[in-house]
N, C-alpha and C positions, 0 to 999 in steps of 0.2 A: 132904670134898674132891670137886670135880666132875670126872669124867673122861669115860667113854663117853657119858653122856647129854649132856654139854656139847659134845662134839666131833661126834657123829654123829646128834644128834636124841634122841628118847626111846629109852632103852636097852631092848632086847628082854629077855624073861625069860631067854633063854640067850645072853648077849653073847659067848660063845666061838664062836658061829657067824659067821665073818667074811663069809660070803656074804650073810647078813642085814645085817650092818653096812655092806657095800658098797652096799646098796640104800637105806640110810637117807639122810636129808638132812643135809648138813654145816651146822652151826650158824653158821659164819662168814658174815657178810653181804657179804664182799669178793669172793667167787668168782662168776664168771658162770655156771658150771655148778655148782649147789648140791650135787651128789652127790660123795661121796668118790671114786667111780669116775671121775667127770669130772675131778677134781683129779689123780688118778693117771695119766690119759691126757695131761695137759698137759706142756709143756716149759718148764723154768725155768732161770734163770741158775745157780742152785745150790740145794742142799738142806741146811739146817742140821739137825743131829741131836743129841739129848741123851738120856741114859738115867739112871735111878735104880736102885739095887740094894738087895736085901733084906738083905744083910750084907756083910762085908768081901771076900767072894769076888766078883771082877769079873764072873763069869759069871752071877751071881744077879739078872739084870735083871728088875725088877718094873714098870717103866714105860718107854715110849719115846715121844719126841715129835719132831715134824718141823716145820720152817718153810721155806717156799719163797718166793722173790722172782720176780715176773713181769717184771722189767725196767723197770717203771714206778714202782717204789718201794712197791708193794703187797706185803704179806706175808700169806700164808695159813698157818694152823697146823692140825695134826691129830695124832693119836697114839692110844695105847691103853695100858691096864694090861696086864700080863703075869703069868701065874702062874709064879713062879720054880721051883716044885717043890723048894723047900728052905725052911729056917726063916728067920724074920725076926729080926734083931738089934734089941733095944730102941734101941740107939744110932742105927741107920739110920731106924727108925720116927720117932724124935725129930727127924730132919732133914727127911724128906719127908712124914711122916704116913700113909704107906701101910702096911697090915698084912695079915695072912693073910685076914681077913674081906673086905677090899676087893678081893682078887684071887681069891676063891673060885670064881668062874665065868668068870674071864678066860682068854683063849687062852694057850697056851704059846709059847715063843720060836720053835720051828721053824714053827709055823703063821703067826705074825706075819711072820716073815722071808719065807716063801713068798708072802705077799700083797704085800709091798712090794719084793721083790728086784728085779724087772724095772725098776720105777720108780727105785730107788736106783742101780742099776748104769748107768743112762744119764744120770746127773747127777754133777757134782762134789759131794762131801760136805764139809760144814764142821762142825767140832767146836770147842768152846772148851776147850782143853787136850787132852792125848793120851788121857785116860781113856776116852772114849766108844768110840773105835776098839778100844782094848784090851779093853773089856768085850764089844763085839759079837764080836770074834774069839774071846774066851774062851768065850762062849756057843756059838759055832759049833763049837769044839773039843769042848765038853762034850756036845753033841748029835750030833757026828760029821757035820756038814753043811758044804758048801763055804762058805768065807769070801766076803764081797762083793768082786766085781771092780770096785772103784771107786777113784777118786783122792780121797784124804782131804786136807783142808787145815785149818789151825788158825787160828781167829780171834784167838787170843792173839798169834800172830806178826804178824798184820795190825795189831792194836792197838799192838804195840810199834813198828811202823814208822810208824804214824800219830801216836802220842802218846808219843814216847820220854821226855818229861819226867816221865811217871808212874812210871818206874823209880825205886824208892826213895822214892816219894811215894804209897804206897797200892797200887802195882802195877797189873797188867792183868787181874786176876780179875774175874768178873762183878759181884761185890759192890761193888768200887770203881768200875768202869765205870758201874754203875747210878747212882752218886752224881755222878760227874764228867760223864757224858754226859746226865744227866737221863732215863734210861730208866725205864720203869714196867713191872715184871713181878714175878711171884711166884717168888722164888728157890727152887730145889730142887723145882719142878714141871717135869717133863721138857719139856712142851709150851712152857711159859713160858720156860724156859732156852734152848730151841731158837730161839724168837722173839727173845730177847735177842741170841743169837749172830748171827742174821741182821741185826739192827739194827746191831751192831758192824761187820759187813762193809760195809753201806751207808754208815754214818757215816765209816768209814775211807776209803772211796772218795772221799767228798765232801771230807774233810779234806785228803787228799793230792792230789786231782785225778787219781788213778790208777785204772785199772780193776781188776777182779777178777784178771785174768791177771797184771798187773804186781805186784799186792800179794802174790800167791801164788807168784811166780816164785822159784825157788831161786837164780837169778842175782843177785838183789838181796835181801840179807838184813838190811841196815841200815835206819836210819830214812830216810823219804822226806820231805824238808823243803822242796823247791824251791818248791812252790805251797801248802804247808800253812800254815793260820792258826797263829799262835802266841799263847799267852796272855801278855798284858802288863798291867802296872798303869798306870793313868792318871796323868798329871802332876797332882800335888796342887794346883798353882796354875792349872791349866787351867780355863776357864769351864764345861766340861761334867763336871768332876770329881764323882764320886758315881754317874754313870750307867755301865752295863755294856753293851757291844755285842758282837755276833757277826755274822760275814760269811757269806753263802752265795751260790752262783751264780758266774758268770763276771764278773770285774771288769776294768776297763781297766788297772788296776795290779795288781801282785802282792799276795798276801795279806799278805806281810811289810811292803810299803810301806803298804798300807792300815792295818795295825795301828799302824805308826809315826805316821801322820797322826792316827789316832784318839787314840792315847795322848798326843800333843802337845796335843790339845784337852782333855785330862782324862779321856777315856773309857778305862775298863779294857776289855780285849778277852778274850773267852773263845772256846774252840774248839768249844763245843757250846751248845745252847739248854737253859736250865734256868730255874728260878724267879728266879734272880739276874739274868737278862737284862732290860734295859729297852729295848733297841734292836736290831732285826734289820735289817741292811743287805743288800739283795738286788741282784744285778747288774741293771742297767737292761734288758739284753737279755732276761734271764730274766723280768722283769716284763712285757715286751711280748709274750712268747710264752706267757704263762700261760693265755690263753683256750683251754680245751679240752686243756691239757697238764698233766702231773703236776708238782706242786710238789715242791721238795726236801724231804727229811725234816726239816731244820731249820725250813723254812717251815711245814710242817704242824704241827710240834711247837709253834711259837710261837703259831699260831692256836688250838691246843688249850688252851694256857695262858691266852690272852686270854679264851676262852670260860669258863675257870674263875675269871676275875676278876683275872688278873695284868695289871699296867699295862705292856704292851709295845707299842712303836710299830714298824711295819714300813715301811721307806722304801727307795727306790732309791739307787743309787750317786750319781747327780747331786744328789739331795736331801741325801745325806750330805755331799757336798763343799760344798754351799750352807750347810748347818748349821754345818760347821766354819768356813767363811769368815765367816759372820755372827757366830758366837760369839767369833771372834778380833778383831772390830773394836773399836777403842777406844771406851769409853763416853763419850758427850758430857758435857762439864762443864756443870753448871747455872749 
């Protein structure tokens, strides 16, 4: 498995020297300042955090991963292995693949937290389920160091608000969301799981039309469905039956109305972009503003799949209306 060398450039002979790590180049091509030190100086909308542990003791953190969003849809990732100073359980090794040899020269938890504390304490933290906060707090107690003074948020809660239909239908864990939302990540790698949690936040914002503050507000704990796309099956007698659509961006009609129109023409509608999608409908205003602007995560995902050979068409709302209108015209009799 690739860890320090993947994240910070070529690993030094003594990777436990975090001062050396901070001077290394970050391997991610998405950051304007390629050093980890530059990333840590930045300000982001939130920081997603994930940990892996050596055994059943929550304090036995052996890897920590971070993912940050810059407000334009770009996600940067970084992290490190951690020497847990305790034994590895074969069960845990089987989950994440990290063993005693892998962390033999890794920094210990207090050293890692000292490096990242200031950065973490000035950002909202996102975890997927409550385990990561519990593990970090347990490790702080174990080493008798202060806990993080941060506001923690749970992307599981955001997912429940965005996609309530998944309750009892696979649930809101990362494994199911990976399939439903078409996410690509290596589950049980802390850096990859942190990236996945960050994607869940961005997709939940897009699906609900709500911002981070609204999704994490304790004042609103139920599903947010006013502007949320809904998954519907297409009319089997519709002229476009067999095609699968997804909406993104600001439309002139509500997502619910758009889904009804699409389904009437035979289009099935999904809330996320995956290999099942054949049509992505983008708000006309969003298409007009794309020059020099960041595309939505759904739009970028569709383009990635097109590059991989998937047959997906990307059209604007006006073209969508025209498509539905033309497809519903009676066929001329010969």
